DRENKOLRO-421634 format. One record per residue: residue in three letters; x, y, z of N, C-alpha, C, O in turn. Coordinates in pm, whole numbers. Layout:
{code:ALA; n.px:X; n.py:Y; n.pz:Z; ca.px:X; ca.py:Y; ca.pz:Z; c.px:X; c.py:Y; c.pz:Z; o.px:X; o.py:Y; o.pz:Z}
...
END
This chain:
{code:MET; n.px:12122; n.py:9738; n.pz:9497; ca.px:12015; ca.py:9797; ca.pz:9573; c.px:11893; c.py:9823; c.pz:9485; o.px:11781; o.py:9825; o.pz:9537}
{code:ASP; n.px:11909; n.py:9844; n.pz:9357; ca.px:11796; ca.py:9869; ca.pz:9268; c.px:11728; c.py:9741; c.pz:9221; o.px:11619; o.py:9748; o.pz:9165}
{code:LEU; n.px:11790; n.py:9626; n.pz:9241; ca.px:11733; ca.py:9501; ca.pz:9192; c.px:11596; c.py:9468; c.pz:9249; o.px:11511; o.py:9423; o.pz:9173}
{code:PRO; n.px:11569; n.py:9488; n.pz:9378; ca.px:11435; ca.py:9456; ca.pz:9427; c.px:11326; c.py:9544; c.pz:9367; o.px:11210; o.py:9503; o.pz:9362}
{code:ARG; n.px:11361; n.py:9662; n.pz:9321; ca.px:11259; ca.py:9752; ca.pz:9265; c.px:11223; c.py:9717; c.pz:9120; o.px:11115; o.py:9753; o.pz:9073}
{code:LEU; n.px:11312; n.py:9649; n.pz:9051; ca.px:11290; ca.py:9620; ca.pz:8910; c.px:11166; c.py:9535; c.pz:8884; o.px:11089; o.py:9568; o.pz:8794}
{code:PRO; n.px:11142; n.py:9427; n.pz:8959; ca.px:11021; ca.py:9349; ca.pz:8933; c.px:10893; c.py:9429; c.pz:8957; o.px:10794; o.py:9407; o.pz:8888}
{code:LYS; n.px:10894; n.py:9521; n.pz:9053; ca.px:10775; ca.py:9602; ca.pz:9077; c.px:10745; c.py:9691; c.pz:8958; o.px:10629; o.py:9712; o.pz:8924}
{code:GLN; n.px:10849; n.py:9744; n.pz:8895; ca.px:10828; ca.py:9827; ca.pz:8777; c.px:10775; c.py:9741; c.pz:8663; o.px:10692; o.py:9787; o.pz:8585}
{code:ARG; n.px:10822; n.py:9619; n.pz:8654; ca.px:10769; ca.py:9529; ca.pz:8552; c.px:10621; c.py:9504; c.pz:8577; o.px:10542; o.py:9495; o.pz:8483}
{code:TRP; n.px:10583; n.py:9491; n.pz:8704; ca.px:10443; ca.py:9469; ca.pz:8736; c.px:10358; c.py:9589; c.pz:8692; o.px:10248; o.py:9571; o.pz:8641}
{code:ALA; n.px:10408; n.py:9709; n.pz:8711; ca.px:10335; ca.py:9829; ca.pz:8667; c.px:10318; c.py:9828; c.pz:8516; o.px:10212; o.py:9861; o.pz:8465}
{code:ARG; n.px:10423; n.py:9789; n.pz:8445; ca.px:10415; ca.py:9781; ca.pz:8299; c.px:10321; c.py:9670; c.pz:8255; o.px:10248; o.py:9684; o.pz:8157}
{code:ALA; n.px:10323; n.py:9559; n.pz:8329; ca.px:10234; ca.py:9447; ca.pz:8294; c.px:10088; c.py:9487; c.pz:8311; o.px:10004; o.py:9451; o.pz:8228}
{code:THR; n.px:10056; n.py:9560; n.pz:8417; ca.px:9917; ca.py:9604; ca.pz:8436; c.px:9876; c.py:9704; c.pz:8329; o.px:9761; o.py:9708; o.pz:8287}
{code:LEU; n.px:9971; n.py:9786; n.pz:8285; ca.px:9940; ca.py:9877; ca.pz:8174; c.px:9913; c.py:9798; c.pz:8047; o.px:9822; o.py:9831; o.pz:7970}
{code:GLY; n.px:9990; n.py:9693; n.pz:8024; ca.px:9967; ca.py:9606; ca.pz:7909; c.px:9833; c.py:9535; c.pz:7916; o.px:9765; o.py:9519; o.pz:7814}
{code:LEU; n.px:9794; n.py:9493; n.pz:8036; ca.px:9663; ca.py:9430; ca.pz:8052; c.px:9551; c.py:9529; c.pz:8023; o.px:9449; o.py:9492; o.pz:7964}
{code:SER; n.px:9569; n.py:9653; n.pz:8063; ca.px:9470; ca.py:9756; ca.pz:8031; c.px:9458; c.py:9774; c.pz:7881; o.px:9348; o.py:9790; o.pz:7827}
{code:LEU; n.px:9572; n.py:9772; n.pz:7813; ca.px:9572; ca.py:9784; ca.pz:7667; c.px:9498; c.py:9667; c.pz:7601; o.px:9418; o.py:9687; o.pz:7509}
{code:LEU; n.px:9524; n.py:9547; n.pz:7649; ca.px:9455; ca.py:9430; ca.pz:7595; c.px:9305; c.py:9435; c.pz:7622; o.px:9225; o.py:9402; o.pz:7535}
{code:PHE; n.px:9267; n.py:9477; n.pz:7742; ca.px:9125; ca.py:9488; ca.pz:7775; c.px:9057; c.py:9595; c.pz:7690; o.px:8944; o.py:9576; o.pz:7647}
{code:ALA; n.px:9126; n.py:9706; n.pz:7667; ca.px:9070; ca.py:9812; ca.pz:7583; c.px:9051; c.py:9762; c.pz:7440; o.px:8950; o.py:9793; o.pz:7376}
{code:ALA; n.px:9148; n.py:9687; n.pz:7389; ca.px:9136; ca.py:9633; ca.pz:7253; c.px:9021; c.py:9535; c.pz:7245; o.px:8946; o.py:9534; o.pz:7147}
{code:ALA; n.px:9006; n.py:9453; n.pz:7347; ca.px:8895; ca.py:9356; ca.pz:7348; c.px:8760; c.py:9427; c.pz:7356; o.px:8665; o.py:9388; o.pz:7289}
{code:ALA; n.px:8752; n.py:9530; n.pz:7438; ca.px:8628; ca.py:9606; ca.pz:7449; c.px:8594; c.py:9674; c.pz:7318; o.px:8478; o.py:9674; o.pz:7275}
{code:PHE; n.px:8695; n.py:9732; n.pz:7253; ca.px:8671; ca.py:9796; ca.pz:7124; c.px:8624; c.py:9693; c.pz:7021; o.px:8530; o.py:9719; o.pz:6946}
{code:ALA; n.px:8689; n.py:9578; n.pz:7019; ca.px:8650; ca.py:9474; ca.pz:6923; c.px:8506; c.py:9426; c.pz:6948; o.px:8430; o.py:9402; o.pz:6854}
{code:TYR; n.px:8471; n.py:9413; n.pz:7075; ca.px:8335; ca.py:9369; ca.pz:7108; c.px:8231; c.py:9469; c.pz:7060; o.px:8135; o.py:9432; o.pz:6993}
{code:PHE; n.px:8252; n.py:9595; n.pz:7094; ca.px:8155; ca.py:9696; ca.pz:7054; c.px:8154; c.py:9717; c.pz:6903; o.px:8049; o.py:9740; o.pz:6844}
{code:ALA; n.px:8270; n.py:9711; n.pz:6840; ca.px:8277; ca.py:9729; ca.pz:6695; c.px:8206; c.py:9615; c.pz:6624; o.px:8137; o.py:9638; o.pz:6524}
{code:SER; n.px:8221; n.py:9494; n.pz:6674; ca.px:8152; ca.py:9380; ca.pz:6611; c.px:8002; c.py:9387; c.pz:6633; o.px:7924; o.py:9329; o.pz:6557}
{code:ASP; n.px:7960; n.py:9457; n.pz:6737; ca.px:7818; ca.py:9473; ca.pz:6766; c.px:7758; c.py:9590; c.pz:6689; o.px:7637; o.py:9612; o.pz:6695}
{code:GLY; n.px:7840; n.py:9666; n.pz:6616; ca.px:7791; ca.py:9777; ca.pz:6536; c.px:7794; c.py:9910; c.pz:6609; o.px:7744; o.py:10009; o.pz:6555}
{code:ALA; n.px:7849; n.py:9915; n.pz:6727; ca.px:7854; ca.py:10039; ca.pz:6806; c.px:7999; c.py:10088; c.pz:6809; o.px:8065; o.py:10084; o.pz:6913}
{code:LEU; n.px:8046; n.py:10133; n.pz:6695; ca.px:8185; ca.py:10172; ca.pz:6682; c.px:8221; c.py:10290; c.pz:6773; o.px:8325; o.py:10287; o.pz:6839}
{code:PHE; n.px:8136; n.py:10392; n.pz:6778; ca.px:8165; ca.py:10509; ca.pz:6860; c.px:8174; c.py:10473; c.pz:7008; o.px:8265; o.py:10517; o.pz:7077}
{code:GLN; n.px:8080; n.py:10392; n.pz:7056; ca.px:8084; ca.py:10351; ca.pz:7196; c.px:8209; c.py:10269; c.pz:7226; o.px:8267; o.py:10279; o.pz:7334}
{code:GLY; n.px:8251; n.py:10188; n.pz:7129; ca.px:8373; ca.py:10110; ca.pz:7146; c.px:8496; c.py:10198; c.pz:7159; o.px:8582; o.py:10173; o.pz:7243}
{code:VAL; n.px:8502; n.py:10300; n.pz:7076; ca.px:8616; ca.py:10393; ca.pz:7082; c.px:8617; c.py:10467; c.pz:7216; o.px:8722; o.py:10482; o.pz:7278}
{code:VAL; n.px:8501; n.py:10514; n.pz:7259; ca.px:8493; ca.py:10589; ca.pz:7385; c.px:8529; c.py:10500; c.pz:7503; o.px:8607; o.py:10539; o.pz:7590}
{code:PHE; n.px:8473; n.py:10379; n.pz:7506; ca.px:8501; ca.py:10288; ca.pz:7616; c.px:8648; c.py:10248; c.pz:7619; o.px:8709; o.py:10243; o.pz:7726}
{code:ALA; n.px:8705; n.py:10219; n.pz:7503; ca.px:8847; ca.py:10183; ca.pz:7496; c.px:8934; c.py:10299; c.pz:7541; o.px:9034; o.py:10279; o.pz:7610}
{code:ALA; n.px:8898; n.py:10422; n.pz:7502; ca.px:8975; ca.py:10539; ca.pz:7544; c.px:8968; c.py:10558; c.pz:7696; o.px:9068; o.py:10594; o.pz:7758}
{code:LEU; n.px:8851; n.py:10535; n.pz:7754; ca.px:8839; ca.py:10545; ca.pz:7899; c.px:8925; c.py:10440; c.pz:7970; o.px:8991; o.py:10471; o.pz:8069}
{code:ILE; n.px:8924; n.py:10319; n.pz:7920; ca.px:9005; ca.py:10213; ca.pz:7980; c.px:9153; c.py:10246; c.pz:7967; o.px:9228; o.py:10231; o.pz:8063}
{code:LEU; n.px:9194; n.py:10290; n.pz:7849; ca.px:9335; ca.py:10326; ca.pz:7830; c.px:9375; c.py:10443; c.pz:7918; o.px:9484; o.py:10442; o.pz:7977}
{code:GLY; n.px:9290; n.py:10541; n.pz:7928; ca.px:9319; ca.py:10656; ca.pz:8014; c.px:9333; c.py:10616; c.pz:8160; o.px:9424; o.py:10662; o.pz:8229}
{code:ALA; n.px:9243; n.py:10532; n.pz:8208; ca.px:9251; ca.py:10486; ca.pz:8346; c.px:9375; c.py:10401; c.pz:8369; o.px:9440; o.py:10413; o.pz:8473}
{code:GLY; n.px:9407; n.py:10315; n.pz:8275; ca.px:9526; ca.py:10232; ca.pz:8288; c.px:9653; c.py:10315; c.pz:8290; o.px:9743; o.py:10289; o.pz:8371}
{code:TYR; n.px:9662; n.py:10414; n.pz:8203; ca.px:9780; ca.py:10501; ca.pz:8199; c.px:9790; c.py:10584; c.pz:8326; o.px:9899; o.py:10604; o.pz:8380}
{code:TRP; n.px:9675; n.py:10634; n.pz:8375; ca.px:9675; ca.py:10714; ca.pz:8497; c.px:9725; c.py:10629; c.pz:8615; o.px:9805; o.py:10675; o.pz:8696}
{code:GLU; n.px:9678; n.py:10504; n.pz:8623; ca.px:9722; ca.py:10415; ca.pz:8731; c.px:9872; c.py:10385; c.pz:8719; o.px:9942; o.py:10379; o.pz:8820}
{code:TYR; n.px:9920; n.py:10366; n.pz:8596; ca.px:10063; ca.py:10341; ca.pz:8573; c.px:10146; c.py:10459; c.pz:8621; o.px:10246; o.py:10441; o.pz:8691}
{code:ARG; n.px:10107; n.py:10579; n.pz:8584; ca.px:10180; ca.py:10699; ca.pz:8626; c.px:10175; c.py:10716; c.pz:8778; o.px:10274; o.py:10757; o.pz:8839}
{code:LYS; n.px:10061; n.py:10683; n.pz:8838; ca.px:10046; ca.py:10693; ca.pz:8982; c.px:10140; c.py:10596; c.pz:9053; o.px:10202; o.py:10633; o.pz:9153}
{code:LYS; n.px:10151; n.py:10474; n.pz:9003; ca.px:10241; ca.py:10376; ca.pz:9063; c.px:10386; c.py:10422; c.pz:9052; o.px:10463; o.py:10408; o.pz:9147}
{code:LEU; n.px:10424; n.py:10475; n.pz:8937; ca.px:10561; ca.py:10524; ca.pz:8921; c.px:10590; c.py:10640; c.pz:9014; o.px:10699; o.py:10649; o.pz:9071}
{code:GLN; n.px:10493; n.py:10729; n.pz:9030; ca.px:10512; ca.py:10844; ca.pz:9121; c.px:10525; c.py:10796; c.pz:9265; o.px:10609; o.py:10848; o.pz:9339}
{code:GLU; n.px:10445; n.py:10699; n.pz:9304; ca.px:10455; ca.py:10646; ca.pz:9440; c.px:10592; c.py:10584; c.pz:9464; o.px:10649; o.py:10598; o.pz:9572}
{code:LYS; n.px:10645; n.py:10517; n.pz:9364; ca.px:10778; ca.py:10456; ca.pz:9377; c.px:10887; c.py:10563; c.pz:9387; o.px:10982; o.py:10547; o.pz:9463}
{code:ARG; n.px:10873; n.py:10670; n.pz:9311; ca.px:10971; ca.py:10778; ca.pz:9319; c.px:10971; c.py:10841; c.pz:9459; o.px:11076; o.py:10866; o.pz:9516}
{code:VAL; n.px:10852; n.py:10866; n.pz:9512; ca.px:10841; ca.py:10926; ca.pz:9645; c.px:10898; c.py:10831; c.pz:9749; o.px:10968; o.py:10874; o.pz:9840}
{code:ALA; n.px:10868; n.py:10702; n.pz:9737; ca.px:10921; ca.py:10604; ca.pz:9833; c.px:11073; c.py:10600; c.pz:9828; o.px:11139; o.py:10595; o.pz:9932}
{code:ARG; n.px:11130; n.py:10602; n.pz:9706; ca.px:11276; ca.py:10603; ca.pz:9693; c.px:11336; c.py:10728; c.pz:9756; o.px:11442; o.py:10722; o.pz:9819}
{code:GLN; n.px:11268; n.py:10841; n.pz:9738; ca.px:11316; ca.py:10966; ca.pz:9796; c.px:11316; c.py:10958; c.pz:9948; o.px:11413; o.py:10998; o.pz:10012}
{code:TYR; n.px:11208; n.py:10908; n.pz:10007; ca.px:11201; ca.py:10894; ca.pz:10152; c.px:11306; c.py:10795; c.pz:10203; o.px:11366; o.py:10817; o.pz:10308}
{code:GLU; n.px:11327; n.py:10686; n.pz:10129; ca.px:11429; ca.py:10590; ca.pz:10169; c.px:11568; c.py:10654; c.pz:10167; o.px:11648; o.py:10631; o.pz:10258}
{code:ALA; n.px:11596; n.py:10732; n.pz:10065; ca.px:11726; ca.py:10798; ca.pz:10056; c.px:11744; c.py:10898; c.pz:10170; o.px:11852; o.py:10907; o.pz:10229}
{code:GLU; n.px:11639; n.py:10973; n.pz:10200; ca.px:11648; ca.py:11069; ca.pz:10310; c.px:11666; c.py:10998; c.pz:10443; o.px:11743; o.py:11043; o.pz:10527}
{code:ALA; n.px:11597; n.py:10888; n.pz:10464; ca.px:11610; ca.py:10812; ca.pz:10589; c.px:11750; c.py:10752; c.pz:10601; o.px:11809; o.py:10752; o.pz:10709}
{code:GLU; n.px:11803; n.py:10703; n.pz:10491; ca.px:11939; ca.py:10647; ca.pz:10492; c.px:12041; c.py:10755; c.pz:10522; o.px:12135; o.py:10733; o.pz:10599}
{code:GLU; n.px:12024; n.py:10871; n.pz:10463; ca.px:12114; ca.py:10982; ca.pz:10489; c.px:12105; c.py:11026; c.pz:10635; o.px:12208; o.py:11054; o.pz:10698}
{code:GLN; n.px:11985; n.py:11031; n.pz:10688; ca.px:11966; ca.py:11067; ca.pz:10829; c.px:12033; c.py:10964; c.pz:10920; o.px:12096; o.py:11001; o.pz:11019}
{code:ARG; n.px:12021; n.py:10837; n.pz:10888; ca.px:12081; ca.py:10731; ca.pz:10967; c.px:12234; c.py:10743; c.pz:10964; o.px:12300; o.py:10725; o.pz:11066}
{code:ARG; n.px:12288; n.py:10774; n.pz:10847; ca.px:12434; ca.py:10790; ca.pz:10835; c.px:12483; c.py:10909; c.pz:10918; o.px:12588; o.py:10901; o.pz:10982}
{code:ARG; n.px:12407; n.py:11017; n.pz:10916; ca.px:12446; ca.py:11134; ca.pz:10996; c.px:12439; c.py:11106; c.pz:11145; o.px:12523; o.py:11154; o.pz:11221}
{code:ASN; n.px:12342; n.py:11027; n.pz:11187; ca.px:12327; ca.py:10993; ca.pz:11329; c.px:12436; c.py:10897; c.pz:11375; o.px:12469; o.py:10896; o.pz:11494}
{code:GLU; n.px:12492; n.py:10817; n.pz:11286; ca.px:12597; ca.py:10724; ca.pz:11324; c.px:12730; c.py:10794; c.pz:11350; o.px:12814; o.py:10742; o.pz:11423}
{code:ARG; n.px:12749; n.py:10908; n.pz:11293; ca.px:12876; ca.py:10980; ca.pz:11308; c.px:12890; c.py:11037; c.pz:11441; o.px:12991; o.py:11101; o.pz:11470}
END
């Protein structure tokens, strides 16, 4: 029953990894342009947003699993 959820969690991790890569690229771009501080700030904003989105996706999945479990339990009680 947990197998269908596993790829979705991988997708959340993959998007977090993409955020990390984008932040590194942004930092490298600004650092090569001589704006080191702006690169650090922009990369930190990207990383923060990516991590926030990752945590939000995990929380949504936890809530969905909880509702599914409650609905399944309710269905079992109604069958008796």
